[in-house]
BALOVEX-812231 format. One record per residue: x, y, z of N, C-alpha, C in turn; residue in one letter. Coordinates in steps of 0.02 Angstrom, whole numbers, plus 50000, padded with zeros to 5 digits. Example, Ala and Ser with C-alpha at 12.3 -4.5 7.8 and 13.67 -1.06 7.14 Angstrom:
<pts>
506604971650390506154977550390506604983550390A/506424988850354506844994750357506455000250394S/
</pts>
This chain:
<pts>
567005293548805567095298548858567205305348825X/566815310348844566875317048815566875322348870X/567305327248862567325332848909566705337148901X/566415339248956565805343248953565965350648942X/565605353848897565645361048889565255364448945X/565315371048950564935374749000564185373748991X/563955373948928563245373048914562995366248938X/563405361048926563205354348947563225353549023X/563695356949056563705356849129563055359649157X/562825365249130562195368149152561615363449139X/561625359849082561095355149068561065349549120X/561645346949139561665341749190561445344349258X/561595350549273561395353549337560645354749340X/560305354749283559595356349281559165350549257X/559445344549254559055338749235558565336849291X/558105332149276557665329549329558095326449383X/557835326549444558235325049503558605318349498X/558295313049473558605306449471559215306249425X/559245310849377559795310949328560235317049335X/560125321049386560455327549392561145327049422X/561605331249399562225332549433562095337749487X/562255335949550562145340449606562815343049631X/562895349549633563475352849664563195358549705X/563225357949771562895362949812563305364349875X/563405370749893563145376649858563635379049804X/563365381549749563775385249701563665392649716X/564135395749750564045402549776564075407749721X/564465406349669564565411349615564635407549549X/564075405949516564115402049453564555405149400X/564565411649393564965414849341565705413749353X/565915413649416566615412549432566795405149435X/566315400849450566475393849463566375389149404X/565915390649359565765386049304566115388349241X/566535383949214566945385549155566825380349100X/567165381249044567145376248991567505369949015X/567135364749029567425358349048567535357349122X/567435362349164567585361449235567165365949279X/567155364249343566825368249395567325369149452X/567455375349471567885376649529567515374649593X/567885371449639567605369649704568015372949759X/567675373949815567955377849870568195373449927X/568635376149967568915372650025568415372750082X/568315367050114567865366650171568195368850235X/567885367250291568095370050356568445365050402X/568485358650381568775353450424569395350550391X/569905349150433570545346450408570765340650453X/571135336050423571445330650461572195331550455X/572525332350514573245333650516573595327450544X/574255327150530574665321550552575145323750607X/575195319550659575695320550711576295316150696X/576805319050667577375315050644577735311450700X/577745314250760578135311350814577775305850852X/577145304750838576745300050877576705293150846X/576945292250785576835285950751577485284050715X/577815278450733578475276950705578465275050631X/577945271450609577905269450539577185267450523X/577045267050458576375265050435576445258950391X/576225253150416576245246950379575535244950362X/575315245650299574615244350282574425236950285X/574925232450296574765225350300574645222950371X/574675227550419574525225650488573795223750496X/573635220250550572945218250562572495224350565X/571875223550540571425229150530571335233350593X/571195230250649571045234150709571655238150733X/572255235050729572865238550749573015244350703X/572935243250637573065248650588572565254250596X/571925252550606571405257550614571545261950675X/571735258950730571895262750791572515267050779X/573005264450742573605268250728573475274450687X/573055273650635572885279350592572535284750633X/572065282750675571685287650714572105290650770X/572655287250789573095289850841573555295150813X/573805294150752574295298850727573985304450685X/573325304150675572975309550640572425312450684X/572285318850675571765322050716571415327450675X/570805329050694570395333850657570475340850686X/570445345750640570455352850659569925356350617X/569535360750648569035364650612569215371950613X/569075375350558569195382550552568555386050531X/568445391950559567865395850540568005399650475X/567495402150443567585406450386568005412550406X/568445414650363568905420250374569465418650423X/569505412350447570045410350491570575406650451X/571205408450458571725405750415571925398650437X/572125394750388572435388250399573115388350363X/573645386850399574325387250371574565380250353X/574735379450289574995373150264575745374050253X/576135370350291576865371250291577185367250234X/577785369250213578135365450159578195358050176X/578055353850127578095346550132577585343650181X/577095347550200576575345050245575975342450204X/575725336550224575135333650193574555334150242X/574005337050220573415337950261572805335750219X/572335332450251571705330750216571195336250229X/570905338650175570345343450180569755340650141X/569265344650130568675342550092568385348550056X/567975347150006567635352549972567075355450015X/566965361850008566385365050040565745362250010X/565775360649945565185358349908565055350849921X/564405349249925564185342349925564005340649853X/564225334749829564115332849760563735326249755X/563345325649704563015319349687563085318349612X/563455313249592563565311749521563045306849496X/562715308349441562265303449411562675297849379X/562365292249362562735286649332563095288449267X/562855293449230563145294949165563725299849166X/563955301849226564495306749230565055304349276X/565675305949258566245304949301566645311449304X/567185311449341567565317549346568265316549373X/568665321849369569335322049398569415328449438X/569735327949495569875333849536570595335849524X/570705342149504571365344649488571505351049525X/572135352549535572325358949564572165364549516X/571945370249541571905376149499572615378549485X/572735380649424573415382149403573735387749444X/573325392649465573605398149504573885395749571X/573555390849601573805387949664574375383249650X/574335379449595574875374849578575535378449568X/575515384549543576125388349532576435390749598X/576045390349651576305391949718576545385749754X/576465379849722576695373649752576155369449784X/575525371349777574985367649810574715362149764X/574725356049788574395350349757573795348649799X/573215347849767572605346949807572305340049802X/572555335749758572275328949754572785324249724X/572905318749759573335313549731572925307549708X/572315306949733571835301949708571275305849675X/571325306849610570935312149577570275309949547X/570165303549536569585301349498568955301349542X/568395303749514567745303549547567295298849508X/567065293549540566665288449506565965290849490X/565675288549435564955289649424564565286849483X/564065290449505563665288349561563915290549630X/564505293849632564775296249696564315301449727X/564255301249794563885306249831564275308249893X/564355314649904564705316949963565145322949949X/565505325250000566025330249991566665326749972X/567035329649925567655326549901568215327849951X/568585322649969569175323450009569745326149965X/570105331049990570665334049955571305332549993X/571805329849958572455328649990572885334849977X/572915339250026573265345650019574005344750034X/574425346149986575145345349994575505351549970X/575915354350013576305360349996576995358249972X/577105358649907577755356949878578215363049872X/577975368749894578365374849890578865375549946X/579185381349948579715382649997579475386850056X/578885389750051578635394050105577935391650126X/577725393050188577045391250209576515394650167X/575975391150154575405393950117574825395150165X/574515400850160573945402450201573315401050161X/572895396550187572275394650155571685396850199X/571125398150167570515400050203569935395850179X/569505393450225568895390050203568495394650156X/568245391650102567845395450055568215397549992X/568895397349993569255399349932569175393949878X/569205396049815569175391349759569875388249750X/569945382149775570605379149779570715373649728X/570175371049698570235365449652569725366149596X/569815362049544569325361949490569115354749476X/568475353949464568185347449450568065347049375X/568445342849341568385341849269567875336249257X/567365337649216566805333049207566805329849138X/566605323549135566565320149071565995315149072X/565715313849014565175308949008565465301949008X/565045297049023565255290049027564985286348966X/565425282648933565225278648875564975271848899X/564405269648873564125263248893563695263848955X/563405258348976562965258249034563375257249097X/563395262149141563805261549202563495256749252X/563925253549291563685249149344563525253149407X/563375249649460563215252849524563855254849560X/563875261049583564475263549618564505260749689X/565075257749706565195255249773565825258349800X/565805260849861566385264149890566405263049965X/567005262649993567075262050065566975268850099X/566975274250059566845280950085566155283050061X/565655282350103564965283350082564675289750112X/564485294350068564145300550086564555304750136X/565205305650125565595309550172565405316950170X/565405320250227565275327350230565885331250256X/566435327750268567065330750289567615325750272X/568255327750276568785322950260568745316850305X/568915311050277568875304850315569565301750321X/569675298250377570295294550387570355288950334X/570965287250316571075281850268570775275250294X/570495271350248570255264650263570635259550223X/571285260550217571705255950180571665248950208X/571505248350273571465241750305570885237550278X/570445240450238569905236550208570105233150143X/570725234350120570985230750061571145223550081X/570755218850058570815211950081571485208750061X/571795211050007572405207749983573035209750020X/573005214850062573615217550090573995212550133X/573635208450172573985203650216574385198650175X/574165197050115574535192350073575225195050054X/575245201650041575865204750016576325206850072X/576105206750134576525208850189577025203350209X/577405204850262577905200050287577555193650310X/577845187950293577575181550313578015178550368X/577705174950415578115171850467578605166850438X/579205166650466579725162150441579535154950455X/579715150550409579575143350418580005140750475X/579745136250517580135133550572580715129250548X/
</pts>
């Protein structure tokens, strides 16, 4: 596994289509493409949580009940360009990248906070790894760890995508989140092992 330089990032962006790294749109290559990383922008759709509507989240509940619960306590909000989105202290919101990405089999990546935003208390991803073969907009877990509300706008460079080559022959990428174009609700209920680890009925 090797970190890509700026020159190698451009090479991957210009390969033949079947082997190409796709990041679109890149609105300002000079500002976005760096040594080892590409800045990505905040999209226009967010998933917010209604804290008062859901008493608890137990991922071992039956799939249909858990799925309905997740969709009940979370809801989508869209913002236009130049319209502010306020992220309050200790608030977790799901966002997505403005860019659509397609990773070839030979590349993987990590999504990290840009340091300038991190110093203000913003964490943008808690599940950071991007698998080789991934296609779609990246979901961002936006968390304000600071003491004051943060004002965010769609289109700002809020995260960086660190790219690396893959050693060996990669397998086929399989994901429960296929070709997303906006943030998606959690599908934790598709983890088959969860019911085993949950509470078991008492023996008679």
